[in-house]
N, C-alpha and C positions, 0 to 999 in steps of 0.2 A: 445283578445290581439293579435296584429299583430306580425307575425314572423319577427324577425330581420335577415337580411342577412349579413353574414360576407363577407366583401370585402377583397379578398386576396391582400396583398401588392405585387405589382410587383417590381422586382428588377430594380433599376435604371441602365440604360445603360451608361457606361463610354465612353466618346469620346476619342479614342486613340490619344495620344500625338505624334505629328510629329516634328522631328528636323528641324531646319532651312535649313540644307543641303537637306533633303528629300523634303521639300516644294519647294526649288529652283529647284531641278531636275524635280519635277512634273510640275512646271511652264514652264521649258524649253521644256519639251516633248509636251506641247500644242502649242508651237510656232514652226511651221514647218520650217520657214526660219532659225531660230536660231539653230534648231536641224540639219538641212542639212548643215549649215555652220560649226557646230562643227564636223560633219563627215568629211567635206572637210579639215579642219585644222588638225584634227588627222591623216588623210590619208597622207597629205603632210609632216607633222612632222615625221610620221613613215617611209615614203620613204627616207627622208633625213638622218634619223638615220641609215637606212639600206644601204645607198649609197655604202660603201666599199664592201658590199657583192653583191649588184646588179651590180656594175661595178668595179670589183677588179683591173682593169688595171689603174685606176686613172683618173683624169680629164684633163690631158695634153696629152693623147694619140691622135695622129693626123693621118689623112689620106690625104696627100696633093692632091691626085688625085681626091678627092671628095670635094674640097673646095667649100663652099657656096651651097652645094647640098640642094635642097628644102626638106620640110617635106615629109614623107612617102617614103623616099629613103630606099630601102631594107637594113635592119640592123640598120637604123638610123631614128626612127619614127618622130623625130622633126627636122631632117636635121642636117647640120653641119655649123660651123661658118667660118670666113675668113681664119683660119689656118687649117681647116679640122678637128676640134674637135667636138665630138658629143654634141649637145646642150642639150639633155635630161640628159646626164651624168653630164654636168656642172651645169645644173639647180639643180640636186640633191645635188651635192657637194656645190653649192653656197648657198643652203638653210641652210647648216650646219654653214655658216658664217652669212648670212643675218638675220635669225631668232634670234639667240642669241644677235646680235648687237642691235636689236630692243627690245628684251625682257629684257635684263639685265638692261639697263638704266631705263626702266619703273619700274622694281622692286626696284631698289636702290632709285630712286627719289620718288617713291611711299611711301616707308618707311620713308625717311627723310622728305618729304613734309607733310606726314600724322602727324608726331609728332610735326613739327614746327607749322602747322595750329592748332593742338589740343592745344598746349601750348598757342599760341597767342589768340585763341578764348576763352579760359577759363580765361585768365588774363584780369583784368579790368583797369590796370594802364598803366604806361609808357612802360612796356614790350610789351604790345599789339601794341602800336604805333611804337616802334622801329622795331619790327620784320616785321610788314606789310609795313612799309615805305621802308625797305630794299628790300622786295619783289617787291614793286612798281618800284624800279630802274630797275629791270629786265624786267618789263612790258613795259618800255619805248622803248624797242627794239623788233622788230618782231622776233618771235621764230626762223624761218629759218635763217634769217640773223645773229642772235646772235650765232647760232650753227655753221654756216660757219666761222664766225670770230674766235670763240674759237678753232675750228678744224684747221683753218689756222695758228693760233699762235702756237699751240702745234705740228703741223705737222701730216702727214698721219700715219695711223696705226689703228688697231682694237681697242686697249685700248683707244686711244685718241678720236676716234669717239664716243665710248660708254660714255666716260667722258663728252665730249662736249654736247651730247644729255641729259645726266642725269642732268647737270648743268642748262640747259634751262627749264627742265621740273619741277624742284623742286618748283618754285614759283606758277605754275599752280595747282599742287596738293595741295600745302599749302593753296591756296585761297579757294579751294573747301572744304578742311578740316576746315578751319577757319569759313566759312559761316555755315557749318553744326554744328559746335560746338557752335556758337553763338545762334543758334536756340534751342539747347538742354540744355545749361548751366543754364537757369533760369526756367526750367520746374519743376513741382511739385515733381517728384521723386528725382530730384537732390537736391532740397531744403530739402526734407525729409531726404536724406542722410547726408546733412550738419547738420541738427538739431539733428540727431542721433549721431553726433560726428565723422563722417567719415573724414579722412584726405584728403588732396588734391590729392595725388597719388591714393588713393582708389576710389575717385570720378571720376578721369580721366580715370582710367583703368577698373573700374567695372561698372560705370554708363554711362559715356559719350561714351567711345571708342566703345562698342558693337553697339551703336545706330547710329554711323556715319560711321561704316565700310562698309555698303552696298553701299552708294553713291560713296565712294572712290574706291571700287572694280569695280563698273560699269565704272567710269571715267577712271581708269587705263586700263581697257579692251579696251575701245575705243581709248585711247592713243596708245596702242600697235599697232593697225592697222595703225595709222598715222605715227608712228615711223618706220614702215617697209618702208614707202615711203621716210621719211627723211633720213634714213640710206642709202637707195639705191641712193638718190639724192647726198649725200656727196661722195659716191663712184663714182658716175657718173662724178662729178666735179674733181675727182682725190684727194680728201681729206680723203678718207677712205682706204679700203683694196687695196693693190697694186697688179697688175698682176705679175705672172700668176695665183695667187690664184683666184678662181672663186667667184664672188659675183654678185647678180642680177643687181646691179647698174653698175658694170663694164661690164657685158654682154650687157646691153643696150648701154653703151658707145662704146663698140667694134664694134657695128653694124652701127654707124653713117656714116662711110666712104663708106659703101656699101648699104645704105638705099634704093637707087633707083633701085638696081639690085637684092638685097636679103633682102627684108624687114623683113623676118622671123627672122633674126639674132637679131634684136632689138625688134620686136613685141612679140615674145614668152616670153622672160624674163619680158617684160613690162606687158604682160597679167598675168603672174604669180604673180607679185607684186599687180596688181589690184585684182585678185581673193583672195589672202591672206588678203589684207587690207579690202576689202569689207566683207569678211567672219568674220573677227574679229570685225568689226563694227556692223554687224548683231547679233553676239553673245552678244556684249555689250548691244544692244537694248533688246535682249531677257532676259538678266540678270536683266536689269532695271525693266522690267515688272514682272519677276518672283519674285523679291525681294520686290515688292510693294504689301502690303496686300490688297489694294483696287482693284487691278486688277486680283487677283488670281481666283476669282469665275466668272469673266466675260467671 
């Protein structure tokens, strides 16, 4: 009679569960451009926050004898503007204005547009048509021209600029949320929730909302970079922050009259706008890839 061999049962290895935040951070680490862009944005934001400690004298301290001095002037690494004010100092203080002006409207319009699109996408009747037709009215006007018109009506000022940008952004966020909700609302897990007796609010906030949050987050991140340009453009046209308060758009505008003899006065703040906008767009691209399960193992 043959000997029977006992086979020892091997304990099953459990795959550790990773949160969505951890998966996203791991995905961002693999994207070198997004990681480098994140470092750049964090560095710029940190320097703007520390501006009062870096330059305690303020942004209006001027040295008339060094008007339009070029970059690398001793004590003024980025040179001085037409009134003899340090451009680096004004860049740092200007970031304390330009970045919030771009970020606040994106956050506000993101929340409002998110819930408008969620409600319209889940509705099947007249409510769906009414909401989206109202949004279509805003799409009839180019975003920049509509923002200029609203800012011109309300007048210059930080709050008016943020409000005008937020108004024109709501339809765009709502459309993205609407399209994402339309895809999710008839899926099997949503139908199963309905069959189990779940109410409308529970389905919206427990089943649909978590599944459309990622595309909205990515879209708002890319909008942030574009709104840095738009906010600077409104200030450049005189519809935003008014002098002598520094703003990257105002700094570009201040250098127009001396562009031929001192191009750095306009070029440096313009380059800052480009760097921040490009970095935010690259972060948005990295978030899109990190939040897509199909691309995590590529």
